[in-house]
N, C-alpha and C positions, 0 to 999 in steps of 0.2 A: 353457382354457389349462392344460396339465399342469405338474407341479412341475419337470420337467427344463427346460422352456422358460423358466420363471420364473427358475430357478437360472442358466441361461445368460445371460439378460438382466442379472441382478444381477451376475454375474461380469464381464461386459463393462463394465457401469457402474462397478464398483469399480476395474477396471483403468484405465479412462479417467480417473477422478477422481484416482487415484494418479499417473498419468503427467502430467496437467495440473498437479498439485501440485508435482511434481518440476520441471517447466518453469517454473512460477511462482517457485519458490524460487531457481532459477538466475538468473532475470530480476532478482529483488529484490537478490540478492547482487551480481551484475555491475553493475547499474544504480547501486546505492549506491556501489560502489567507483569506478566510472567518473566519477560526478558529484562525488565527494568528500564526499558527504552524503546527502541524501534522493534516492530514485529519481525518474526522470522517465518519463512514459508519454504517448505521442501529443501531445507538445508541452506537456504540463502538468507542473509540478513538484509533487511530493508533499512536504509539510512536516509535521513532527511538532510538535504543540502542546505546549509545555513548561511553560506556566503557566496559571493560571485567569483571566487578565485579560480574556479574551473570552467567559467563560461568561455566559449560557447558549447563546450562538451556537455555540460549539464547546467541548467539555470537554478538560481536560488529558489528554494521552495519545492524543488523536485524530489522525488524518491529515487534512489539508485539501489540496485541489487548488487551485493558483494558476497563473495564466497570465501569462507575462512581458508587460509593457505595452509597446506600440509607441510611444505618445506619453504620457510621464509627466506632461505638463502638461495633459492633457485629463480628468483625474479630477475627480469631483464629490463634494459633500457626501453622506455615507452609504455611499460605497464602502469596502470593507475592503481595505486594501493591506498588502503586505509591503515593508518598507524596511530599509535598512542604517543602523545607528546609527554614531556616530563611533568607538565601540570595536570595530566590525566585526561585532557581533551583529545578527541579523535579528529584526525584530519585526513582528507582524501586528496592526494596530489599525484602528479605523474613522476615516475622515476626518470631522471635525466642522465644519471651516471651510476654505475655499480662499482664500488670500491672494495676490492678484496685484499685483506691483510692476512697474515699467517693463520690466525684463528678467528677472524671476525669478518663478516660481510656487512657493509654499510651502503646506504643509498642516498644519493643527492636527489632531492625532490624539488618540484616547482609547480605552482598552480598555473594552468594554461593561460590565465588572464593576468598573472603577475609578471612584472618586469624582472624581478630579482629571484634568484634561487632561495629556497628556504634557508634560514640562518644556521640550522643545525643539521648534521647528517642523521639519518634514521638508522638505528641499529636493527639488524634483521629480526631480533627477538621482539622488537616493538611493533612489527608488522602484524596487523590483525586480520586483514582480508584483502582480496583483490577484486577490483571492479569487473563486472561481467558483461558490460555493454548493454545493460537493461536500465532504462530510465523512464520514469513516469512523470512528465512535467507537472508542476504545481501541486501534486498530490501530497507533498510533505506538509503543506499548510493544514490539510485535512487531518493528517495523522497527528500533528502537534495538537490540534484542537481535540481530537479523540482521546488524547492522553490527559487532558485537563479534567477536573471534576465535573464541570458543566458539560464538557464534550462526552464523557462517559455516560452521563445521564441521558443526554439527547440521543447519542448513538444507539443506546440500548432501547430506549422508550419510543422514539419516533417511528422506526420501522414497524414495531409492534402495533402502535396506534394506527399507522397507515394500513397495515394488514387487517386489523380488527375493523376499521372503518370500511375498507373495501369489502370485507366479508359481510358486514351489515348491509351494505348496498346490494350485494349479490343476493342475500337472503330476502331482503325487501322486494327486489325485482322478481324473484321466484315466487314469493307469496302473492304478489300482484298478478302474476301470470296465472297461477293456480286459481285465484279469485275470479279472474276473467273467464277462465274455462268453465268454472263451476256456474257462473252466471249465465253463460251461453248454453250449457246443458240444461239448466233449469228453465230457460226460455223455450227451448225446443220441446221439452216434455209438457209444458203448460198449454 
């Protein structure tokens, strides 16, 4: 394989990666704004881990994928759930006990890294989602930045500038090559 063919393959690969990066950034920004928080993808919600209460299961700053639960009364001991607290904050902790009363199911929860159980039982109707065992370490910092006004600007503009810059370099290289071929053909005819 000659150098020119390798360069063409590399060029196509870089262009594709930059284009996919641009599309991904647009998706992250639009999805974050549309959901009012973390982005969603294929029915999964992506949540940013804000504390170390569940370490080592997932670290602070990670992104976890959770799936909305269809039947919040069917969860079992050991499940990791995301639930709404009374103050409106979302928490993701592990179910340590299931308490069934005549008309109500409640869950005792605890962070894996916490010594004590959570102070209040979680009512089944407050369960929002269940953890799906998908974690992307440290990506939450990126998502939080992407939700800020500076982040939105950079995430939409930077990949476009990189793609335009790379396109400019590719065009300049092609013109240079055409110029060299034209010069060679003029020298041969002279």
